[in-house]
Phi, psi and omega in degrees: 000138178250119179269119182263123181297142180306323178297321178297318178298317179299314181294325179297318179299315179300327184264357179079022179262154178258165176297325177297322178293323177297311180299318178299320179296318179295322183281317189243354184278179178283135178259137179214154178288135180245178181301154173061030178075015180272170177249133177252158178227141178212152179202133178290137179232151177273128178249122183242095183261087183275000000 
């Protein structure tokens, strides 16, 4: 189970991402060191703003 922090959920809404996309990024995305000893995750996504 992946617990998504409330701040992450808020930012996802602002960016148009879903919780499923967040979970997919954590599972299959690139892992990188982030500030304050944290771990970051990233994955390129296609944005289709029609």
